[in-house]
N, C-alpha and C positions, 0 to 999 in steps of 0.2 A: 361456648362449650361445643366440643366436637359432636356433630349430629349422630354419628354411629354410636358413640358412648351413651348419649342421651337415649337413643332408641333401645340399646341393649339393656340399660337400667330399667326402662319402662317395661320391656319384655320380661325381665326377671320379676318385677313387681306383679305382673299378670299371673305368673306361675306359682305364686305363694299359695300354699295349700289352705283351703277353706273347707270345712266339713260339709258334705252333702251338696257341694257346688256343681252345677252343670258345666260341662266343657263342650265347646263347639268348634267345628272347623268352618271357617268362612271360605266360600268357593268363588267369590267374586260375583259379578252380575252385570247389570246394564245401567245406562244413564240416558236421560232425555234432557238436552240442553235448551235453555230459554232462548238463546241466540242461535237460531237454526242455520245461519249462513256462514258459520266459522269452520265447518268441516271437522268437527270433533269426532274422535273415536268414541263410540257409544257401547262397545262390547268390552267391558272392563274386567277381564279375567285376572285371577290372582289366587292367593292362598293366605289364610290367616288363622290365628288361634284366639279363642274367646273363652273367658271363664267368669262365672258369676262370683261376685265378691259378697253380695248379699242378695236377697230375693229381688230387690229393685235396682241393683247396681251391678254392672259387669265391666270388665277390662278387656280390651282386644288389641292385638298387634298383628301386623302382616305386611304384605306387599301386593301390588296390583299394577296393571298397565293402565295408566290414567288417560284422561280424555285428550291430552296433547301428546300421546304416544310415548310417554316416559315411564320408567319405573317409579312408583310412589311407595314409600314406606310410611306406615302409620302406627300411632299409639294413641288409642282413644278410650274414653270412659263413657259408658251409656248409663244414664240415670232415668228411670221410669217412674214418674210421679203419678201417672194415671193408669189404673188397672181397668180396662174397658170390658173385660169378660171374654169368654170363648177363646182364650189364648192371646188376645190383643192387649197391648199396652203402649202408652205414648209417653214421651219425655224429651230429653235433650241428650245429644251426643257432643262431646268436646274433646279436644286434644291437639296433637301435632301431626302434620303430614309433610312429606318432602316431594320434590319433583315438579313443582309448578313454577309459573312465571315470576321473575324478578326477586325471588327469595329462596334460599336453600331450605328453609323450614318455615311453615306457616302454621299459625294457630287457627282453630276452627271451633265454632259452636253452631250446632244445627238441630232443628226439630226432627224428631225421629218417631217412627211407628213400627212396632214389631208384632208379628204373629209367631208364636212358638207352639208347635205340636210335639208329639211324642219323640219323633226323630228328625223332623225337618223344621226349619224356621225361615221366615222372610223378614227382612228389615228394609225399611224405606227411609231415606233422608231427604231433606230439602237443603241443598248446598247453596248458600247465598252467593250472589255475584259480588266480588270484592275486587274491583279493577285497580291496578293492573295485574293483580295476583292470581285470581281464579274466576272462571266463568261459571255462573250458576247453573244448577241442574236438579232434577229429581233422580234419585238413585235407588235401585232395587237390588238387594244383595241376597243370595241364597246361602243358607247355613245348614250344616248337619250336626245334630246333637249326638255325640258319641259317648257321653258319660253323664250320669245324673247323681 
C-alpha cells in the first residue's frame, strides 16, 4: 500500500470527533541514543496533532526530523493502562513511522510515560534498538494542550 495513502487514512482517523476529547499539538523534542558513537541528531523538532479517543487512549500523527536527519512521518496510538496519579500515566505506544534505515515504513511498539498538566504535557518513549532498521533511544516530547 502506498505510504502516503496509509498515513492520510490514519490522520483522518485521528480527527474523528469524540465528545470532550483533549486535543494537543506535539512540538517535537529530544532523544538520547544508547549507541553514543553513531553521531545521531538528538534535537528532533517537528509538529504533530494528537487527540484523545478515550480517557486512556489517544491517536497522534505528525512529522519530525529524525535521528538520522531525515523527515519521519508517524501515525501512532497511545494506550495508558496505568494511572500513576498527579497527571502521570504509563502504557504502550505503537504504530507506523517512515524515514529510517532499510525500510520505507516500520512498525513500532514502545513503553511510554506521560505527564499531562492543564496546558502542557511531556511524553517519554523508550525506542527499542531493532537492527538494521532503528537505533534505540530514550525520547522526550513536548506537547501543548489546546482543547479539552
